[in-house]
Backbone bond lengths (Angstrom), bond angles and torsions (degrees), N, CA, C in turn:
res aa  C-N    CA-C-N  psi(-1)  N-CA   C-N-CA  omega(-1)  CA-C   N-CA-C  phi
1 M - - - 1.489 - - 1.520 112.60 -
2 I 1.342 116.44 -5.90 1.453 119.53 -178.29 1.530 111.49 -88.56
3 R 1.303 118.44 137.66 1.430 121.54 172.28 1.491 109.46 -102.33
4 N 1.321 117.36 115.07 1.488 123.66 -178.85 1.517 112.71 50.29
5 P 1.306 119.56 79.64 1.428 122.48 -171.74 1.550 114.42 -95.94
6 P 1.294 121.02 101.16 1.445 127.45 -14.24 1.489 110.68 -86.28
7 D 1.361 119.31 169.90 1.433 121.29 179.68 1.513 110.90 -82.43
8 S 1.314 117.62 -175.47 1.456 121.22 -175.26 1.511 113.44 -64.31
9 E 1.327 116.94 -17.02 1.478 119.21 175.36 1.468 113.36 -97.62
10 G 1.357 119.34 11.48 1.392 122.42 178.52 1.512 117.06 72.20
11 I 1.351 115.51 29.52 1.464 123.72 -177.97 1.500 109.36 -120.26
12 V 1.340 115.91 134.97 1.489 121.00 170.63 1.497 109.34 -91.07
13 Q 1.315 116.19 134.56 1.471 121.20 175.82 1.526 109.11 -131.78
14 L 1.306 115.32 146.38 1.458 122.64 -175.64 1.508 110.87 -103.58
15 E 1.357 116.64 138.94 1.424 122.64 -172.73 1.533 114.46 -54.82
16 H 1.296 116.87 -47.63 1.435 122.27 -174.37 1.532 111.72 -61.56
17 L 1.339 115.97 -43.59 1.468 120.87 176.73 1.498 111.87 -74.15
18 W 1.271 117.65 -31.91 1.480 121.99 -173.27 1.542 110.70 -64.72
19 V 1.333 117.96 -32.32 1.437 121.27 -175.28 1.533 113.81 -87.70
20 L 1.324 119.55 -3.50 1.444 120.73 -177.76 1.522 109.22 -79.18
21 P 1.333 116.99 121.46 1.464 119.63 177.24 1.552 111.95 -66.50
22 G 1.290 114.14 140.40 1.498 118.60 179.29 1.475 115.06 80.85
23 I 1.316 120.16 6.43 1.421 124.04 -178.05 1.542 111.11 -131.06
24 R 1.295 117.78 129.18 1.481 122.45 176.41 1.519 108.31 -121.74
25 H 1.312 116.01 147.15 1.439 120.97 -179.48 1.530 111.67 -152.74
26 G 1.277 115.99 167.21 1.437 120.15 174.68 1.490 113.26 -174.27
27 F 1.374 114.85 149.17 1.480 121.87 177.13 1.533 104.81 -117.05
28 A 1.325 115.93 110.04 1.459 118.91 -176.09 1.518 112.24 -68.63
29 T 1.296 117.10 160.37 1.447 123.67 176.29 1.561 107.61 -117.53
30 R 1.339 116.31 -169.20 1.458 118.98 176.07 1.530 112.59 -56.98
31 D 1.333 114.51 -36.47 1.458 121.24 -172.55 1.509 114.70 -103.58
32 G 1.309 117.29 -11.66 1.466 121.72 -175.08 1.526 113.33 -92.75
33 H 1.295 115.54 151.11 1.491 121.47 178.62 1.564 106.07 -119.84
34 L 1.293 114.59 123.55 1.480 121.74 -176.57 1.541 111.14 -58.22
35 E 1.320 115.00 -36.55 1.490 118.76 -176.88 1.546 112.14 -66.12
36 D 1.309 117.01 -9.41 1.499 119.69 -179.09 1.549 108.29 -78.32
37 V 1.388 119.28 -18.49 1.428 119.61 -175.22 1.531 114.73 -124.50
38 V 1.303 116.94 -5.04 1.444 122.74 -177.77 1.551 109.99 -129.62
39 P 1.301 117.80 160.57 1.485 120.35 178.83 1.526 110.15 -70.99
40 T 1.298 116.16 155.04 1.459 122.51 167.49 1.542 109.36 -110.58
41 P 1.313 115.51 155.74 1.444 130.15 13.14 1.558 111.54 -80.72
42 I 1.354 114.68 167.72 1.421 120.05 178.47 1.550 109.05 -115.09
43 A 1.314 114.81 123.42 1.464 120.73 -177.77 1.468 107.71 -85.67
44 R 1.352 117.27 135.05 1.486 124.97 -175.51 1.498 111.25 -123.99
45 L 1.346 112.68 163.10 1.484 123.38 178.26 1.504 112.35 -129.11
46 K 1.308 117.13 148.64 1.448 120.42 166.75 1.559 107.72 -85.73
47 Q 1.320 114.13 102.08 1.470 120.32 -170.55 1.553 109.68 -78.28
48 I 1.365 114.03 135.68 1.460 119.07 -174.35 1.509 114.26 -127.24
49 H 1.356 117.10 16.68 1.462 124.18 178.28 1.548 110.20 56.58
50 G 1.327 113.34 43.84 1.417 120.76 176.81 1.513 113.35 -121.97
51 A 1.349 117.85 -161.78 1.448 122.59 -177.73 1.479 114.29 -117.44
52 N 1.360 117.34 12.64 1.452 120.34 -177.71 1.521 110.42 -77.59
53 V 1.327 116.20 132.82 1.469 122.33 178.48 1.511 109.28 -123.87
54 L 1.299 117.65 136.13 1.474 124.07 -179.88 1.497 112.08 -114.45
55 I 1.369 115.15 154.78 1.426 120.16 171.36 1.519 108.41 -105.30
56 L 1.328 117.02 130.09 1.454 121.14 179.74 1.537 107.65 -63.77
57 P 1.338 118.45 127.87 1.466 120.56 -177.79 1.519 111.43 -59.41
58 Q 1.334 115.28 146.39 1.454 120.29 177.27 1.544 111.57 -71.20
59 E 1.337 116.28 -34.87 1.453 119.02 -174.45 1.535 110.34 -81.66
60 P 1.308 117.70 125.89 1.524 121.93 -176.61 1.497 112.40 -53.87
61 E 1.352 117.95 -36.99 1.478 121.19 -176.09 1.545 110.31 -70.43
62 S 1.337 117.24 -17.85 1.469 119.54 179.88 1.562 113.54 -92.63
63 R 1.327 116.35 -1.61 1.474 119.74 -172.59 1.520 111.19 -96.39
64 S 1.317 120.13 -10.55 1.471 123.17 -164.41 1.514 111.81 -52.12
65 E 1.385 120.13 -38.89 1.425 120.47 -174.33 1.528 112.72 -66.75
66 F 1.323 117.91 -21.95 1.449 121.09 178.64 1.540 111.39 -76.17
67 F 1.343 117.59 -15.18 1.446 121.14 -176.77 1.537 111.33 -114.34
68 E 1.318 117.54 13.46 1.459 121.58 -177.59 1.546 111.31 -63.22
69 T 1.305 115.74 142.04 1.499 119.38 174.88 1.527 110.59 -74.53
70 N 1.303 116.13 -22.29 1.457 122.21 -179.79 1.610 106.91 -90.58
71 A 1.311 116.41 107.83 1.450 120.19 -174.00 1.541 112.48 -63.41
72 S 1.262 118.48 -24.47 1.464 120.41 -177.28 1.565 109.33 -70.30
73 L 1.326 118.72 -15.57 1.428 122.30 179.08 1.501 115.22 -93.77
74 W 1.320 117.93 -3.28 1.472 121.31 176.94 1.471 110.93 -66.82
75 P 1.349 120.82 145.54 1.461 123.77 176.55 1.531 111.48 -60.76
76 H 1.320 116.00 141.46 1.455 121.87 -176.49 1.543 108.92 -84.08
77 A 1.287 117.91 115.71 1.445 124.90 179.81 1.520 110.86 -173.19
78 D 1.280 119.70 173.62 1.447 125.73 177.42 1.461 115.02 -127.80
79 G 1.329 116.99 10.72 1.462 122.55 173.91 1.473 110.28 -153.69
80 L 1.372 114.85 147.01 1.457 119.75 -178.67 1.517 108.73 -140.56
81 I 1.322 115.70 136.16 1.464 123.80 -176.20 1.547 109.35 -121.20
82 T 1.343 116.61 144.36 1.466 118.12 171.38 1.479 110.02 -154.86
83 N 1.364 115.99 157.19 1.471 122.30 165.58 1.523 109.74 -119.79
84 C 1.311 117.46 14.35 1.471 121.57 -178.85 1.584 110.26 -86.25
85 P 1.310 114.60 125.72 1.487 116.94 -178.77 1.522 113.42 -73.25
86 E 1.277 115.71 157.05 1.491 123.71 173.78 1.493 113.45 63.35
87 I 1.340 116.43 27.24 1.469 123.73 172.29 1.495 106.35 -129.22
88 T 1.312 118.35 133.11 1.481 120.60 177.76 1.511 107.50 -100.76
89 I 1.357 114.42 135.94 1.455 121.15 171.93 1.510 108.25 -107.90
90 A 1.333 118.01 135.37 1.444 119.69 -168.92 1.546 111.69 -143.09
91 V 1.322 114.96 156.01 1.457 122.74 171.15 1.524 106.16 -127.16
92 A 1.378 114.78 159.27 1.449 121.76 -179.21 1.525 109.04 -115.19
93 V 1.322 115.27 138.91 1.487 120.38 -176.21 1.504 109.70 -141.18
94 A 1.358 112.59 160.14 1.487 122.39 171.01 1.493 107.78 -154.84
95 D 1.277 121.19 45.65 1.471 131.22 178.01 1.532 109.48 143.45
96 C 1.347 115.83 -39.99 1.496 118.42 178.94 1.522 110.40 -64.84
97 L 1.312 112.93 164.53 1.495 120.17 -173.51 1.492 110.80 -86.60
98 P 1.353 117.26 121.75 1.466 121.08 168.48 1.545 111.55 -90.24
99 V 1.292 116.96 127.14 1.475 120.32 -178.78 1.539 108.32 -125.44
100 L 1.355 113.96 120.24 1.451 119.78 176.38 1.523 110.57 -109.20
101 I 1.351 115.46 133.66 1.454 122.48 -173.45 1.514 108.90 -123.63
102 A 1.336 117.28 132.25 1.446 121.32 179.74 1.521 108.38 -132.51
103 D 1.364 113.93 131.42 1.469 121.32 168.81 1.510 106.73 -112.80
104 P 1.322 117.07 97.77 1.456 118.97 -178.78 1.514 115.15 -71.45
105 V 1.337 117.29 -16.37 1.480 121.82 179.31 1.549 109.04 -76.36
106 A 1.302 117.73 -51.10 1.485 121.09 179.07 1.524 111.41 -86.52
107 S 1.339 118.67 -6.37 1.493 122.48 -177.50 1.485 111.23 57.11
108 V 1.310 116.02 59.09 1.459 121.39 175.28 1.517 108.70 -141.15
109 I 1.368 116.39 147.59 1.451 120.93 -175.15 1.510 109.21 -136.75
110 A 1.354 114.87 164.11 1.452 119.91 179.65 1.535 106.51 -144.88
111 A 1.322 116.62 149.00 1.444 125.56 172.13 1.505 108.55 -125.88
112 V 1.321 117.04 126.03 1.515 120.94 -172.02 1.522 110.01 -128.41
113 H 1.266 115.63 134.25 1.494 126.28 170.82 1.503 108.30 -97.96
114 A 1.339 116.99 116.93 1.482 121.54 -173.59 1.456 112.53 -129.18
115 G 1.366 116.57 85.75 1.463 120.95 164.18 1.584 107.11 -73.10
116 W 1.261 118.05 179.47 1.461 121.00 -178.61 1.532 112.33 -63.05
117 R 1.335 114.83 -34.07 1.471 116.89 -179.93 1.494 111.72 -68.98
118 G 1.335 116.80 -49.30 1.424 119.43 178.63 1.521 113.28 -65.30
119 L 1.328 118.06 -35.00 1.425 121.70 -179.13 1.539 110.21 -66.94
120 S 1.318 114.84 -41.11 1.476 118.87 -179.00 1.502 111.38 -77.56
121 A 1.342 117.93 -20.63 1.476 123.05 178.52 1.514 112.09 -84.54
122 G 1.346 118.07 -11.08 1.451 119.13 175.23 1.546 117.31 102.53
123 V 1.345 115.96 25.99 1.482 118.23 -175.46 1.550 111.33 -66.86
124 I 1.321 120.17 -34.69 1.444 120.75 175.38 1.526 111.04 -69.54
125 E 1.335 116.66 -44.69 1.460 117.47 177.06 1.521 112.53 -59.22
126 N 1.345 116.49 -38.24 1.458 117.95 179.29 1.534 111.87 -66.37
127 A 1.322 115.77 -38.72 1.476 119.24 178.39 1.499 111.88 -61.60
128 I 1.322 119.84 -50.46 1.423 121.54 -174.31 1.520 109.08 -74.52
129 E 1.299 119.85 -33.60 1.485 119.09 175.38 1.549 112.91 -66.29
130 M 1.334 115.86 -36.33 1.449 120.57 176.82 1.531 112.15 -70.42
131 M 1.332 116.64 -34.49 1.482 119.74 175.09 1.551 109.49 -65.55
132 A 1.343 114.54 -35.37 1.446 117.61 -179.93 1.541 112.23 -71.65
133 S 1.347 115.05 -46.98 1.450 118.86 -176.46 1.506 113.16 -72.99
134 G 1.316 116.06 -32.97 1.485 120.27 -177.21 1.515 113.32 -87.60
135 F 1.330 119.92 -29.51 1.441 121.12 -169.81 1.556 113.76 -134.01
136 G 1.329 116.39 -0.10 1.451 119.61 177.58 1.510 114.34 81.40
137 T 1.325 118.81 20.11 1.444 124.11 179.43 1.535 109.47 -61.68
138 K 1.328 113.33 135.72 1.447 119.09 168.01 1.528 108.57 -109.32
139 P 1.338 117.96 125.89 1.476 120.46 -175.15 1.524 113.98 -51.15
140 T 1.350 115.02 -32.77 1.497 118.37 -178.80 1.520 111.65 -66.77
141 D 1.356 116.67 -16.61 1.461 119.07 175.92 1.519 113.99 -90.68
142 C 1.323 116.67 -7.30 1.494 120.53 -173.20 1.498 112.31 -81.63
143 V 1.304 114.69 148.78 1.487 123.66 170.67 1.539 105.54 -120.23
144 V 1.305 115.35 131.95 1.468 120.86 -171.22 1.578 107.85 -121.15
145 G 1.343 116.12 128.56 1.430 121.32 175.31 1.486 110.89 -112.11
146 I 1.366 118.99 121.39 1.451 122.33 -179.93 1.549 105.81 -107.64
147 G 1.321 115.61 114.16 1.462 120.75 -173.16 1.499 115.00 -84.87
148 P 1.354 116.44 -177.85 1.466 121.28 179.46 1.513 110.90 -58.32
149 S 1.345 115.21 140.46 1.483 122.96 177.72 1.477 106.03 -156.47
150 I 1.320 115.94 175.92 1.474 119.63 176.11 1.522 107.57 -64.13
151 G 1.342 115.69 131.31 1.447 118.83 -174.83 1.501 114.96 -91.88
152 P 1.327 118.39 171.11 1.452 119.39 -178.38 1.511 111.90 -64.88
153 C 1.316 117.01 -19.24 1.495 121.17 176.79 1.540 110.35 -65.30
154 C 1.279 118.96 -31.74 1.477 121.53 -174.33 1.560 115.89 -117.78
155 Y 1.355 114.66 -9.10 1.436 118.17 -173.30 1.539 112.28 -89.43
156 E 1.348 117.04 75.49 1.452 121.80 176.11 1.499 109.39 -76.13
157 V 1.294 118.13 132.06 1.478 121.83 -172.71 1.564 108.43 -133.40
158 G 1.329 112.34 166.21 1.461 119.93 173.51 1.522 110.86 -86.23
159 P 1.300 118.02 169.63 1.493 121.65 -176.32 1.500 112.29 -64.54
160 E 1.348 116.72 -22.38 1.502 119.60 -176.87 1.559 108.51 -66.85
161 V 1.302 117.26 -31.19 1.473 119.25 -176.71 1.518 109.13 -69.45
162 L 1.341 116.62 -51.11 1.483 118.85 178.50 1.524 110.85 -64.64
163 A 1.338 118.06 -30.60 1.442 120.69 -179.43 1.562 107.56 -66.82
164 A 1.322 116.51 -38.04 1.481 119.32 -179.44 1.557 108.66 -62.95
165 F 1.311 118.42 -44.73 1.450 118.64 179.61 1.532 112.89 -73.60
166 N 1.325 117.38 -26.52 1.443 121.09 175.11 1.529 109.97 -64.45
167 R 1.325 117.41 -37.11 1.482 120.84 178.20 1.538 110.01 -65.21
168 Q 1.303 116.53 -30.05 1.488 121.84 178.09 1.573 111.14 -81.74
169 G 1.316 115.47 -15.12 1.465 117.53 -175.35 1.525 114.27 91.89
170 Y 1.361 117.05 14.27 1.487 120.73 -177.87 1.506 113.46 -112.19
171 D 1.291 116.98 19.82 1.472 120.96 -177.99 1.526 112.34 -57.75
172 T 1.345 115.75 -40.41 1.473 118.86 178.65 1.512 114.02 -60.55
173 E 1.315 116.74 -41.77 1.427 122.34 179.69 1.565 110.52 -70.55
174 A 1.293 114.87 -37.21 1.509 120.07 -174.02 1.487 112.05 -76.05
175 R 1.329 116.76 -38.53 1.472 118.76 -170.43 1.519 114.18 -76.20
176 V 1.303 114.67 136.00 1.491 120.76 174.35 1.510 105.52 -122.94
177 S 1.322 117.02 124.12 1.443 120.82 -177.41 1.514 112.91 -99.36
178 F 1.325 117.47 142.26 1.411 121.74 174.69 1.482 110.70 -115.74
179 A 1.355 115.29 158.27 1.463 117.98 -170.98 1.515 115.38 -60.52
180 N 1.312 116.26 -33.58 1.478 117.36 -178.86 1.537 112.84 -80.12
181 G 1.343 114.80 -8.82 1.483 119.69 175.94 1.501 113.74 65.66
182 E 1.322 120.21 11.80 1.432 120.75 -174.32 1.544 114.86 -100.68
183 R 1.336 116.56 -18.12 1.434 121.43 -175.53 1.520 112.28 -113.21
184 L 1.271 118.40 136.08 1.461 122.23 175.94 1.511 108.88 -101.69
185 H 1.284 115.47 123.22 1.466 123.19 177.07 1.507 108.77 -119.21
186 C 1.347 117.07 153.11 1.449 122.46 -175.20 1.541 110.57 -127.46
187 N 1.339 114.13 141.85 1.450 121.56 178.71 1.517 110.06 -112.03
188 L 1.352 115.33 90.77 1.457 120.78 -176.70 1.556 112.12 -61.92
189 G 1.308 115.08 -42.44 1.446 121.60 -179.20 1.535 112.58 -57.55
190 A 1.355 116.09 -42.35 1.432 120.73 -179.04 1.556 109.14 -68.74
191 V 1.324 118.17 -34.34 1.436 119.74 179.70 1.529 109.02 -69.96
192 A 1.348 117.92 -43.63 1.421 120.68 178.78 1.517 111.37 -60.61
193 S 1.328 117.78 -41.78 1.480 120.78 177.88 1.512 110.59 -63.56
194 A 1.291 117.94 -41.09 1.489 120.91 177.61 1.487 113.66 -62.27
195 I 1.342 115.14 -42.35 1.452 122.05 -179.27 1.536 109.62 -61.90
196 T 1.313 116.34 -49.13 1.489 119.22 -177.38 1.543 109.70 -63.25
197 Q 1.329 118.50 -39.09 1.459 120.25 179.76 1.500 110.44 -68.11
198 Q 1.333 116.78 -37.38 1.490 118.81 176.47 1.506 112.68 -63.82
199 L 1.366 116.80 -27.59 1.436 119.96 176.99 1.522 113.03 -81.63
200 G 1.319 118.24 -10.26 1.452 121.37 176.72 1.512 114.97 116.42
201 V 1.330 118.35 1.19 1.454 121.68 176.24 1.511 108.13 -70.38
202 L 1.337 119.74 134.41 1.443 123.18 -179.00 1.526 109.91 -72.14
203 Q 1.323 117.25 140.10 1.459 121.24 -177.90 1.528 111.42 -57.16
204 N 1.306 115.61 -37.60 1.485 119.40 -178.29 1.515 110.84 -70.94
205 N 1.318 119.17 -10.45 1.465 121.45 -179.75 1.476 111.70 -101.23
206 I 1.365 118.24 14.54 1.478 122.40 -179.99 1.516 108.01 -114.95
207 A 1.303 115.68 120.94 1.455 121.40 177.85 1.532 109.56 -110.13
208 N 1.292 117.74 120.30 1.451 122.78 -176.71 1.553 107.31 -115.47
209 A 1.335 114.82 120.30 1.453 119.47 -178.34 1.512 113.53 -61.79
210 E 1.375 116.13 -36.62 1.464 123.26 -179.91 1.531 110.00 51.66
211 V 1.314 115.57 46.05 1.467 124.14 175.99 1.502 107.62 -117.41
212 C 1.364 117.67 119.42 1.442 122.05 178.71 1.515 113.68 -80.14
213 T 1.316 117.94 125.71 1.430 122.32 -176.07 1.564 110.38 -68.42
214 K 1.322 118.30 -36.52 1.422 121.31 -178.59 1.558 110.97 -72.69
215 C 1.321 116.29 -43.72 1.466 118.05 177.12 1.514 113.27 -65.13
216 N 1.329 115.74 -24.36 1.487 120.84 -178.25 1.531 110.50 -116.17
217 S 1.316 116.00 40.78 1.475 119.73 -175.45 1.529 112.46 -74.26
218 D 1.304 118.39 -1.44 1.456 119.91 171.53 1.530 111.19 -72.44
219 W 1.359 114.90 -27.82 1.479 116.76 178.94 1.528 114.07 -126.58
220 L 1.303 115.45 -2.07 1.480 121.21 177.23 1.541 109.21 -128.03
221 W 1.309 116.81 140.81 1.459 120.16 174.98 1.489 111.85 -73.23
222 S 1.320 117.28 136.57 1.439 123.41 177.45 1.515 111.01 -137.07
223 Y 1.324 119.23 121.06 1.414 122.70 178.31 1.528 111.01 -66.48
224 R 1.265 117.10 -37.15 1.482 119.17 -179.36 1.532 110.96 -72.17
225 H 1.340 118.67 -22.16 1.455 119.87 175.67 1.483 110.34 -90.15
226 D 1.321 119.69 -42.48 1.466 124.60 -168.78 1.512 113.71 -102.55
227 G 1.325 118.41 -11.35 1.470 121.06 179.65 1.570 110.79 61.88
228 D 1.308 115.49 -141.78 1.421 120.70 -177.91 1.522 114.74 -66.41
229 N 1.348 115.58 -10.97 1.457 120.81 178.09 1.539 113.47 -83.86
230 A 1.320 114.53 -4.50 1.477 119.99 -174.51 1.538 108.36 -70.54
231 G 1.284 115.64 136.00 1.457 121.42 169.71 1.542 107.81 -83.92
232 R 1.318 114.71 -169.74 1.464 121.31 178.69 1.536 109.14 -130.43
233 M 1.313 112.64 144.87 1.490 118.59 -179.70 1.534 108.94 -107.96
234 L 1.322 114.69 129.92 1.481 119.22 177.64 1.514 110.69 -81.51
235 C 1.331 116.91 134.76 1.469 121.14 175.70 1.498 107.07 -128.08
236 G 1.353 116.95 122.88 1.454 119.65 -173.22 1.464 116.44 -143.98
237 I 1.297 116.21 171.21 1.465 123.48 -177.75 1.497 108.25 -148.84
238 S 1.383 115.60 151.41 1.456 118.22 -175.90 1.540 105.42 -151.08
239 L 1.372 113.47 155.45 1.442 123.29 168.98 1.516 108.66 -97.34
240 T 1.290 116.97 138.58 1.470 119.57 178.57 1.577 108.54 -117.40
241 R 1.269 113.79 166.55 1.455 120.26 -179.04 1.545 111.64 -90.21
242 H 1.308 114.54 -1.69 1.482 120.18 -177.66 1.488 112.13 -117.60
């Protein structure tokens, strides 16, 4: 599902999203800069590992906090939606799951930051439901891009993580079993894919990079590999007028 992983500009792009006219996207790497492939300005959020999703205001004078140079002034949320062209909405990751959603029919997009807490709390559900209620999105029209994140190979978790997905009914997708039966690992990408399909997104419209940030920490930032020295990778999507 990956187109040139990464390309010459250090950006990962997914085939399904790549072919949509009027939509640009990218998942930055250690060396790539998102602004090289998407329009600016880039709207940002103060991510809090929750399920809150915001809609970018239509009025330019009401958007300033999303473009602040001081990150502490960004609105607190883990998902952002817009139908405004030539503005990129983005989330930052370093193991957590970046999810980009595009509805080319209603011309609306979303960028979602989904750690296990946000994913189990319903951040993806909130994003797609807000796209539907605010802009008339039909899930069957949506295309979803799931970017690089820590993979099930490296994401060892405690029982509380799988219990959270079990309460949602996604324990089967989340759980990864190992032969010795002693370690619990989690597949965030599989859970995100299952959630979007449950909401009505067609399986063929979901592109999953299936690239582990920790295994590929030479070109992707990984908090589990680099600890407090880890940088963050911007992942964003925009509507264009062309």
